[in-house]
N, C-alpha and C positions, 0 to 999 in steps of 0.2 A: 692564665698563661704562665705566670711566675711559678706557680706550683708545679706545672708540667716541666718547666726548665729545671727546677730544683730537683724533681724526681729523676729526670734524665741525667742530671749531673751525678746524683748519688748512684744511679745504676751504672753509669760509666766508671765511676770510682770503684764500685764493687767488682765490675768485670776486670778492671786493671789489677785489683788486688788478687783476684782468682788467677789471672795470667801470671802474676809475680809468684804466687804460690806454686803453680805448676812448673815454672822454670826452676824454682828452688828445689822441688822434689826431683826433677829430672837431673839436675846437676848433682844432687846428693846421691842418686842412684848410680850415675856414671862414675863419679869419683870413688865411691865406696866399692864398686866393682873392680876398679883398678887397684885400689888398696888391697882388696881381697886377693887378687892375682899376685901382687907383689908379695903379700904375706905367704901365699902358698909356695912361691918360688924360693923364698929365703928360709933358712933354718932358724930355729929359736922359738921362743914363746910366741903365742898368737897375740900380737899387739894390735890387730885391726879393730878389736872391740872398743878401744879407747876413743879413737876418732868417730867410730860408728855411733857410740852412745852419746858422746858430746854433741856432735852435729845433729844426731837424731832428736835430741831434746830441743834444739833450735827449730828444727822442722816442725815438730809437734806444736811448739808455742806459736809458730807462724800460722799453722793451720788453724789452731784455736782462735787466734786473733781474726783471721779472715772468715772462717766458717761460722763461728759462734758469737760474733759481735752483735750488739743490739741493732746496728744499722743493717746488717746482712740478713737478719731474720725476716724482715718484711720484704726485702728486695729480692731474695732468692726465688720467691714464688713469681714475681713479676718480671724477672729478667728472662728475656727470650730473644727471638730473632729481631724484634723491633728495636731492642737496645743495641744491636750490633750495627745499625745503620750509622753512616757518618753524621757527625754532630753539625747541625746547621742552626744558625740563629737568624730569625726573620725580624727585620725592623718593622715596627708597627707604623701605619700611616698617620696616626694621630699624635 
């Protein structure tokens, strides 16, 4: 039972990490689209590449940490609809 709870906890942690990564990527895309539009409306040199590259490096490092960590290698295969159920802890009778 303890092993199952530990695995469930790791699966939940992995799913939360994936959710955090997806939020990071979505915000990155939206903000950089706005930066692109502002850059196109203003005259001058294209400055949008500086925040794009800087923040892009951060997104890549975040993705690497979530997707290629030791913990996620084994959990990515076992994470499925079962891991999305609400977490419940049952007290044993003994």
